[in-house]
N, C-alpha and C positions, 0 to 999 in steps of 0.2 A: 549486453545484459537485457533481459526481457523486463517488461513492466511488473510482472508478478515476482521476478527475482529482486527487483528494486524494492518491492513491498516487504519481502523477507529481510533485506538489508536494513531498511528503515526501522522495522519493528525490533530487530536485534540491536540496532544502534541505541534505541531507547531503553533497552533492557526489558522488553515486554515479551520475550520468548515464551515464558511460562503462561502468559495470558493466551498467546496464539496456540499453545499446545492443549488447551482445554478440549474435551471431547465434543462439546456442543458446538455447532457451527455458527459462526458469526455471519449473519446475513448481509448481503450486499444488494443494492438496488439496481445493479447493472443488467442490461438486456443480454449480455453474453456471459453471465455468471457460470453457465454450464461449461464454458471453455477454460475456466480457472482450474488448475491442478488441485485435486482434493487436499493434498498436504500443504497447499499454499493459500487455501481459501480464507482461513482465519487471519492470515497476515494481510491479505487484500482487504478484508473487512475492517481490520484495525486501522490501516492507513487511510481508508476512506472515512471512517468515523473520526479520526484525528485531524482530518483535513490536510493530510500530507500528499495524497495522490488520489485523483478521482477520475471521473469519466469524461468523455468528449461531449460535444454539444448534443449528440444523439443518444446519450446515456450508455455508450459502449466503453468498456474498460480496455479492451484489446490486450489481454494478459500476456500473450506470447510475442507481441510486437516489441521490437527493439526500442529502447528509450532513446530519446533525442538528447542532445546537449542541453537544450532549453529545459526539458523536463527534469533532467538531472540537477541543473542549477536551481530550478524552482523548488524541487524537493529538498535539496541541501539547505537552501535558505529557510524553508519552513522548519526543517529539523533543527537548525541552529537556533532559530527563534524559540522553539519549544524547549530545547535543552538549556537555554540561557535565560529563560523567563525569570524575572525577579532579580536579575543581577544588574 
């Protein structure tokens, strides 16, 4: 699974698909924003804004890179914390 595919999965898991589907583009601060697939750009913007998935130390997102187990575990933990907040 690519990092941008993980972004789609995370947004859909939160039920924010309708937000990602807006026509206006959600901006991202990454140096490689131009490499994000146009139909996944808002998903990436949302997960970055929500603190679920971000850039490396050089501010690159690497949208097509395969996610690592560590990235998946970290994203899953952040997702769980967000969906169970207040319980």
